[in-house]
N, C-alpha and C positions, 0 to 999 in steps of 0.2 A: 402810273409808274408801277403799281402792283401787278398789273397785267403783264407788263414788260418783264418784270422779275420772275413772275410765274412761268412765262413762256420759256425763258432761258434757264430756269432751274430744272427743267426736264432733262434727264440724263440722255435720252435719245437725241435731243437737239444738240447737246454739248458734244456727243460722240460724232454726229454728222458734221458739226462745225470743225472738230479736230481733224477728221478725215479730209475734208475739203481744204483746210489750211495746209495739211501735210502734202497733199497732191499739188496744190498751187506752189508751195515752197520747193518741192522737188522739180517741178516744171521750170520755175524761174531759175533755179540753180543750174539745171541742165542747159537751159537756153543761154545763160550768161557764160557758162563754160564753153559751149559750142561756139558762140560768137567770138570769144577771145582766142579761139584756136588752141584751147587747152594750155594756154600760157598764163602763168601767174604774173600779174602786173605788180610793179613796185611803186605804187602811188605814194605811200608814206615812208618810203625808204626802209621798210622793214627788212628786206633782204640784205641791204647794205649794212644795217645795224646788226643783223644776225651774224653775217660773215665777220664783222668787226668783233663781235662777242666771241666767236670761235677763235679768232686770231689772238685776241688779248687774254682770253681765259676768264674764268668766273669772277675772280676778285677785281680785276681791272674793269671788267664789264659792269660790275655792280658800282664801282667808283664812278664810272662814266654815266650811270643812270639808265641802264637798259632795262627792259621788261624781263625780270628774272624768271618768273614761272613760265612765261611763254617761251623764252629762249632755252630753258632747261628741257621742256617738252620737245621743242624743235631739235635740240641737240641729240635727244634720244633717237628721233627718226632720221636725223642726218647721219648718225653713225651706221644706221642700217642701209640707207639709200645712197649716201655720199653725193646727194643732189639737193641743193637748197629748194628748188622749185617743187620737187616731189615731196620734200619734207613739209613745206607749207601746205601743199594740197592735201596731204594725208591728215595733218593736224586740223586743218579747217573742216575737212569732211567729218572727222571724228567729233569735233565740237558741234557741228550741225546735227549729227546723229544722236549725240548726247542730249541736245535740247529736245529733239523729237521723242527720245525715250522718256525723259523726265516729264514731258507734256503728257504722254500716254500713261505714265505711272501715276501722276497726280489726277488724271482724268478718272482712273479706276478707283481712286479714293473718294470721289464725289458720290 
């Protein structure tokens, strides 16, 4: 067990692992996007709930139990794009990039 921990405590190994993870993640994201025809699917009815949130407003949306933070961020992008699909795509892309940024940031702290 100590050899295993010693092997992965090497900063070079951690950096290489992060780079491989990032590349695989980007490839999987691109593949999934390409295969879907650049269409955002509505598997969990998020688009419908978001459009209902837009229709009802903040207070009624909160009373109905919607995801407040997610819908607020979506509303920001929706005011810019006027398209629910584009808003979902931009927000999800930014959340993925944020995860990669924080992974890189914490990697530099090791």
